[in-house]
C-alpha positions in Angstrom: 68.7 57.9 -264.3 67.5 61.5 -264.1 65.3 63.6 -262.0 63.7 66.9 -262.9 60.7 69.1 -262.1 60.3 67.6 -258.6 59.6 64.2 -260.0 61.0 60.8 -259.0 64.1 59.2 -260.6 63.3 56.9 -263.5 65.1 53.7 -264.5 65.2 53.2 -268.2 66.4 50.4 -270.5 66.2 46.6 -270.2 67.4 46.7 -266.6 64.6 49.1 -265.7 62.0 46.7 -267.2 63.4 43.7 -265.3 63.8 45.5 -262.0 60.2 45.1 -260.8 60.6 41.3 -261.2 63.7 41.2 -258.9 61.8 40.7 -255.7 59.5 37.9 -257.0 62.5 36.1 -258.5 64.4 36.3 -255.2 61.3 35.0 -253.3 61.0 32.1 -255.7 64.8 31.3 -255.3 64.5 31.4 -251.5 61.4 29.2 -251.8 63.3 26.6 -254.0 66.3 26.7 -251.7 64.2 26.1 -248.6 62.4 23.2 -250.3 65.6 21.6 -251.5 67.1 21.8 -248.0 64.0 20.3 -246.3 63.0 23.5 -244.5 59.6 23.4 -246.2 57.5 20.2 -246.1 56.6 19.4 -249.7 53.2 18.1 -248.7 52.4 21.5 -247.3 54.1 23.7 -249.9 55.6 22.0 -253.0 58.8 23.4 -254.5 58.7 25.7 -257.6 60.1 22.9 -259.7 57.2 20.7 -258.7 54.8 23.5 -259.6 56.5 23.8 -263.0 56.1 20.1 -263.6 52.4 20.4 -262.8 52.2 23.3 -265.3 53.8 21.2 -268.0 51.5 18.3 -267.3 48.4 20.4 -267.4 49.5 22.1 -270.6 50.2 18.8 -272.3 46.7 17.4 -271.6 45.0 20.6 -272.4 43.2 21.0 -269.0 45.0 24.2 -268.1 44.2 26.0 -271.4 40.6 24.9 -271.3 40.1 26.2 -267.7 42.1 29.3 -268.4 39.9 30.1 -271.4 36.8 29.7 -269.3 38.0 32.0 -266.5 39.2 34.7 -268.9 35.9 34.6 -270.8 33.9 35.1 -267.7 36.1 37.8 -266.3 36.1 39.7 -269.6 32.4 39.6 -270.1 31.6 40.6 -266.6 34.1 43.4 -266.7 32.6 44.8 -270.0 29.1 44.7 -268.7 29.9 46.0 -265.2 32.3 48.7 -266.6 29.7 49.8 -269.1 27.0 50.1 -266.4 29.4 52.0 -264.0 30.5 54.4 -266.7 27.0 55.1 -267.8 25.8 55.7 -264.2 28.8 57.9 -263.5 28.3 60.0 -266.5 24.6 60.4 -265.8 24.8 61.3 -262.1 27.7 63.6 -262.6 26.0 65.5 -265.5 22.5 66.0 -264.2 21.7 67.0 -260.7 18.2 65.4 -260.9 19.7 62.0 -261.8 22.2 62.4 -259.0 19.4 63.2 -256.5 17.4 60.2 -257.7 20.1 57.5 -257.9 23.2 58.4 -256.0 21.9 57.6 -252.5 20.6 54.3 -253.6 23.8 53.4 -255.4 25.9 54.4 -252.3 23.8 52.0 -250.2 24.0 49.2 -252.7 27.7 49.5 -253.2 28.4 48.9 -249.4 26.9 45.4 -249.8 29.8 42.9 -250.4 29.2 41.4 -253.7 30.3 37.9 -252.5 27.7 38.2 -249.7 25.1 37.8 -252.5 26.5 34.4 -253.5 23.8 32.2 -251.8 21.0 34.4 -253.2 22.6 34.4 -256.6 22.8 30.6 -256.7 19.1 30.5 -255.9 18.4 33.0 -258.7 20.7 31.7 -261.4 21.9 28.3 -260.2 25.7 27.5 -260.6 25.9 28.3 -264.3 27.6 31.1 -266.1 25.0 33.8 -265.3 25.7 33.5 -261.6 29.4 34.1 -261.9 29.1 36.9 -264.4 26.5 38.6 -262.3 28.8 38.6 -259.3 31.6 40.1 -261.4 29.3 42.8 -262.7 28.4 43.7 -259.2 32.0 44.0 -258.1 33.2 45.9 -261.2 30.4 48.5 -261.5 30.9 50.6 -258.4 34.6 51.4 -258.6 34.2 52.7 -262.2 31.0 54.5 -261.2 32.6 56.3 -258.3 35.7 57.3 -260.2 33.8 58.4 -263.2 31.5 60.6 -261.0 34.6 62.0 -259.2 36.5 62.6 -262.4 33.7 64.6 -264.1 33.0 66.7 -261.0 36.7 67.4 -260.6 37.1 69.0 -264.0 38.2 72.6 -263.6 35.1 74.8 -264.0 37.4 77.6 -265.4 38.3 75.3 -268.3 34.6 74.6 -269.0 33.8 78.3 -268.8 36.7 79.2 -271.2 35.5 76.5 -273.6 32.0 77.9 -273.7 33.4 81.4 -274.3 35.2 80.1 -277.3 31.9 78.7 -278.6 32.2 75.0 -278.0 28.9 73.2 -278.2 27.8 70.6 -275.7 29.2 67.6 -277.6 32.5 69.3 -278.3 32.8 70.4 -274.7 32.4 66.8 -273.6 34.8 65.5 -276.2 37.6 68.1 -275.8 37.3 69.2 -272.1 35.2 67.2 -269.8 36.1 63.6 -270.8 39.9 64.3 -271.1 39.8 65.9 -267.7 37.9 63.0 -266.1 39.9 60.3 -267.9 42.7 59.9 -265.3 40.1 59.2 -262.6 38.2 56.9 -264.8 41.3 54.8 -265.6 42.0 54.6 -261.8 38.6 53.1 -261.5 39.4 50.6 -264.3 42.6 49.5 -262.6 40.8 49.0 -259.3 37.9 47.1 -261.0 40.3 44.7 -262.7 41.6 43.6 -259.3 38.0 43.2 -258.0 37.1 41.3 -261.1 39.7 38.5 -260.4 39.1 38.4 -256.7 35.3 37.9 -257.3 35.9 35.3 -260.0 38.3 33.3 -257.7 35.6 32.8 -255.1 32.8 32.3 -257.5 34.6 29.5 -259.4 35.7 27.9 -256.2 32.2 27.6 -254.8 30.1 27.0 -257.8 31.6 26.1 -261.2 32.2 23.2 -263.5 35.2 24.8 -265.3 37.8 27.5 -264.7 40.9 28.0 -262.6 38.9 28.0 -259.4 37.2 24.7 -260.3 40.6 23.3 -261.1 41.9 24.3 -257.7 38.9 22.8 -256.0 39.4 19.5 -257.7 43.1 19.6 -256.8 42.2 20.2 -253.1 40.0 17.1 -253.1 42.9 15.1 -254.5 45.5 16.7 -252.2 47.4 18.1 -255.2 49.0 21.1 -253.6 51.2 21.6 -256.6 48.1 22.4 -258.8 46.6 24.6 -256.0 49.8 26.7 -255.8 49.9 26.8 -259.6 46.4 28.2 -259.8 47.3 30.8 -257.2 50.3 31.9 -259.2 48.3 32.0 -262.4 45.7 34.3 -260.7 48.6 36.6 -259.6 50.0 36.7 -263.1 46.6 37.4 -264.6 46.2 40.2 -262.1 49.5 41.6 -263.2 48.6 41.3 -266.8 45.4 43.2 -266.2 47.4 46.0 -264.5 49.8 46.1 -267.4 46.9 46.5 -269.8 45.4 49.3 -267.6 48.8 51.1 -267.6 49.1 50.8 -271.4 45.7 52.4 -271.6 46.9 55.2 -269.4 50.0 55.7 -271.6 47.8 55.7 -274.7 45.0 58.0 -273.6 47.0 60.2 -271.2 50.1 60.8 -273.3 49.5 64.5 -272.9 50.4 64.2 -269.2 54.0 63.2 -270.1 54.6 66.9 -270.8 53.9 67.7 -267.2 56.3 68.0 -264.3 58.7 65.1 -263.6 
């Protein structure tokens, strides 16, 4: 463990990688102990062992993988479409004042509308098929990436831009070597935030209007009073959210490796 340059201490090695899972593991252990001693009613909250048995059963009959595939497909497609729209809007409004004047006020008003508030209208427009759920995810994902892209580009040091122009960089080279690298940290923050919004939106959309997916599986379990399956789907959403964050952090390490040379 070391500390330098005003940074925070870092924990390295296998222990450092396992340390973030210590608190979840302790909570699960306490949960199991409370269930085993009768302090938690199993009809209200099943034990971790019961949840594991439900996981094994759903894996054996293929239901879990089928619904997991449906949820991940919707989430991925909605994120790609919404992320692309948000990135394009952010680049355009941050680059051209006229585009900002024309679009930013409208976008700021639209983004304040909760995307899930559109659900009744979206069902009327698209029914309960795939388009409705993907549309809601797109609405939720677009604006965090738009705002962070806009902020990242506008936050690039103008002195660096001026210096690059002095050295003769053309417009495309300026964007490639100065503006986009400078804006990338903010853009990736938007990506991380959007990944969380993506799963939250999908959970509600699948619970209300779906014929497949983890939310649909949880809804069926509720009707059959299968609390073990309900808890399992909640834990799966949490793990998927963590996995999405791990992917976002990997992207940060890949594209922002130059920041490792900074303080700390």
